[in-house]
C-alpha positions, 0 to 999 in steps of 0.5 A: 498492501496498505500497511495495516497493523500496529505491533500492539493493538492497544496503541491505536486508542492513544492515536485517537486520543491525540487526534481529538476525534474518533479514528474509526467511528463506524467501528466503535459499536462493533464487538471486540475481536480477540487479538492473539499474541504474535509469534516470535517471527513477527517483531518490529522496531519502533521509529526511535532513530535520529533519522526517523525523527528527521523524517517525522519533522519534515513531514510535519513541516510540510504538512504531509501524511505518510501511510507509515504512520497513518496505517501503523506500519510495523516496518516504520522504524526500519524504513525511516532509519533509511530515510524512506517514507511512503507519502499518503496524498489526498489528505488523511481521511478515507471515505471507505471503512475496510475491516483491515485498515487503520487509516482514519475514516470519515468525511475528508477535508477539501482537496489540498491543491498545494499538496503535490508541491510539498511532496516534490519539495520533500522528495528533494529534501530527502534526496530520494531516488525512488519515491512511493506515493499512495492515498486514501480513497476519495470517492467524494472527488469526481476523478477519485483523486487521479489528477493529484497523483498525476500532478505529483508524478509529473512534478517529481519527474520534472524536478528530478528526472533521475528519480523513479516513482511508484504509485499505489492507487485506489480502485477508482471505482465509478470514476471513468477516465481516472486511470487515463489521467494517472497514466498521462505522466506514467510512473515507473511502477503502477500498484493497486492491491487486491488485498485478499481473496474474492470470497472475503471481499464482502467482509474485509473490503466491502467498498470494493469489487475484486474483478474491478480491481483486477481489471484496473491492473490489466488496463494499466498494463494494456495502456502503458506496457512499459510500466511495471504493474504490482499488486499485493495481498494479506494472508491470515484472514481466513483464506485457503491456500487454493484461493491464494493460488487462484489470486496468483493465476488471476494476477498473471492473467492480468500480466502483473509483474510483481506480487507482494504477500504479507501477514495481516496484523490486527490494528485494533480489537474493533478490526477484523481478527487474525485467523492465524499466523502464517509461518515463514515456511508457508510464505516461502512456499507461496513465493516459490509458487508465484515465481513458478507462475511467472511473476518477475518478482515476488516478496512474500514474508510475514512483514512484507508490505507494499512499499517495504524495500521498494527502492531495492525491489525496483532495481530487482524488477529492472534486472529481472525484465532485462534477464527475461528479455535476454532469454526470449 
């Protein structure tokens, strides 16, 4: 999933003030939602290490955005200490306004044609062996930003043939041919998050359609069967266990390889409230159920996010596929 929470919801207004413009203008008039105290099992470290400072400086120098910062991911301190960052392309302003997401919304700037080159340069500077690239939604672009993804993937593969690439894409709704463009230079992992259960889409992800997202994942596997497919959901938004199990079944019907499940954390008091905090034991139950349904890999913990430990998970995915091939 797109990481969507700060450790303290009161931090978000400071981000807005620094930026000099409202981060979520469409949410400004919404009533405040209660922000319950986080349980002891949800704790995250701030990005205060020397390595994190170097990653931040590189992103500023290259004029690039990371979903780690823009979505206020709780794992940023740990990941940046390992010099692992998730690039967020197509600018930092999203054309949608999902109720769970902390990424800035509004009218985006013009497409930055030099952005893919700077991503490629940053991958080299960080000596990354596995790269994760995501983006904002760009409903204003004819291809939804698909060509920008393709340029990044092709460029990284050309510059560093041993580096593997994972992309986390928008749904490309009403953008015919966008998936074909993305798969021209296929990434090693194609990720698109369902985010939540179908019943909650109208309130949590109103700009998207559940079955459109599910079909995107299915088509990606049909068109590029060698590519790993991946999707994620958040829990703690009011879904039932039975609804989560049904999402698992739907994803397996679409032949998705890898499922991530993490706790929703409320970015600000203007965002959707946390319905409840799912216990670590319940996450273990979800993981067991998902493995039993046939996913190659499952990550289900309170702090699981789409790109959390993505490099390690990719190696685990490859091993799991080989193991399955040996036993069939």
